[in-house]
N, C-alpha and C positions, 0 to 999 in steps of 0.2 A: 539480486543485489550487486549487478556487476560493475566493472570498473571500464571506464571508456578512455581511449586516446585519439585526441585531434590529429588526424593524418598530416595537415600540413604544418602543424607547429611540434607536435610531440606532447603537448600539455594533456595531461591525465585528470580524470575526475571519477569520483564515486557518485554513482547515482542508488542512493537509498530506495530499493523499489519497495513501497508498502502496497500489498494487493488492493485493488478497487479503488485506485487513486489516480487513475489516467496513466498507469505506468506502459502499457502499449503504445498508447498515443505518443508519450515522449520519448520512449526508444526510439520510434521510427522518425521523429523529429530530430534526435541527436545524429541518426545516421544521415539524415538529409542535410545536417550541417556539417558534415565530413568526420564525424566521430565513428570510431569502430569498437565494438565490445573485445575485450581482451580474454576474456573467458570462452572455450570453446564449448562448455558443458553446461551452460546455463538453465537447461531444461532437466538435466540429471539431479538427483537428491543427494545429501550429504547430511548425516547425522537425521535423517528423515524430513529434510527441508529442501525443498527446491532452491537451486544457487540462485536463479533469478529473484528469489524471495528471501534471502538471507536476513535475518535480524542482527542486530550490533554485535553480540556475542560471536557470531559466526562468522560475518565479514571481517572482524578485526583478528578473527583468528588465522583464516584462510587466505586473504587477500593483503597486497601490499598498500595501505591506504594512510598511514602515518601522516604522510606530508602533502597531501593532495586534497583538493576541495572537496566536501561531502554536500550534497545538496537532495533535497526530498519535497515530496508534495504530500500533505496530509489532508484529511477530509472528516468531515462532521462524523463522529462515531456511530451516530444512529445511523444517519444514512449508509456509512459504508458497511454496516451490518446488513441492512436490508438488500443492499447492493451483492452482499456476498452470500444471501441467503439461499441463492440458487443452489448450491451445494449441500445445503442443509436438507432441503427438499429431495435433492438427488439421492442423497445417502440415507434419510429416515422416511422419507414419502411426504406427500401433501397433508396428512393427518397430523404432522408434528407441530405444528401452529398451536394448538391446545396445550401440548406439552410445555412449549416455550413459554406459556403464561404462568406456569409453576416455578417459583424461583430456584427450588433445588434441582428439577429436571433441567431447567434453563442451564444452570452452571455445568450440570454433568454431562449434557450433549455437548456443549462446546469445549470444555477441557479435555474430554475423552474423544474428540471427532476422529474416526479411523480412517478417513481419506487422506493418504500421504501427500498428494499435490496441494492439499488445501491446508495444512497443518497451520501455516501462519496467516491465513486468511481471516482469522478471529482473533489474532493477538493484539493486544494493547500497542497503539502506536508508538507509544513512548520507549518501548523495548527495541525498536529500529532506531532511535536517534540518539545523537549524543551532545555534547557542548560545542562539537567542531560542526555540526550540521545545520545548514542553511535550510531554511523551513519555507516553503510557499503553500499556502490554502488553496485547496481545489475549487472552493466557494469564490474564488478571486478572479476565477475563470483565466484563459490562456491567450491573451492579446498582447497589446505594446507593452504593458506594464510587465508582463511575464518575460517578455524578449529583453527588455531592459535588465530585469533582474538577473537573468541568465548571463548577459553580456558583462555586466558588474562582476559577477562571482567568476567567470571564466577567463575573463580579459579577452574574449572573442567575440565578434559581432554574431549576434544570433537572430535567425528567422525562423517564426513558426509557420508551418505549412498545415494547411486543412487536409488531413489524410483520412481516409476511410476508417471506420472503426473495425477492429478485427474481433470477431465474435469467437467464443470459446466453442469447445465441442460439446455443449449441453444447452438446454432451453434457458436463455438468459431471462425469459420472461415470467418463469415459473418461481416467484419469490414468496416468502414468507409474508402473510398480510399484517399491515402495522395495527397493533392495539395498544391501547394505554397501559395494560399490563406488562406487555413485552418491553415495551419503551421505559417502563419503571425497573423493570430487570436489567436492561441495557446501560441505565444510568449507574447502576451498581456495579456492573460487570466491566463498563470502561471508566470507572471512577478516575483512574490516574490519567487518563486522555484527556478527560473533561476538566480536571484541576488544572493540568499543565497546558494543554491546547486549546480547549474550547470552555473557558470557564463561564460563557454566557448559558452553558446548557445545563448548569447546575440546577439542583431543585430547589426553589426559593424556600429558605429556612421560616 
């Protein structure tokens, strides 16, 4: 969750980096638009969380962000989970899908996830944002509308570049398989995200 400074103007922003929401793509584009990261330790962990993925409690504690623009990208929480599930299989094995269909095991596996670098990969997105946060939906893509949105927030003309996807040091194709039971568990686990960010995903009553 680093802060960035625009080198030509000195203007600072906070990019609230929620994992699996095109954060590496956006980080590269910030740099291509003459922004530089102010922290030199973004891959290190503080209080068990990578600096690059700080949630609100930690970035407000450790960074000077009170009077600068906050912006973030959010994503359909169900899609975000399956994108993040490469780490679930990496940690628990390919047979974990069956356990995830059981609601009790589902919550236990996610809430007690042991891999430090992925602590915040399964956290509700609302834990990252505040009433100061400007929010862009991943599903709205990253074209001209995104450029205009960023330019308006930062006051700096912004150009989005088509940059190569940076793969992680793990098999990004080895994901949990979608099933109706897992999706039902996800709707409960990410209830706050659905209520506040994606109400259209709520289960009809």
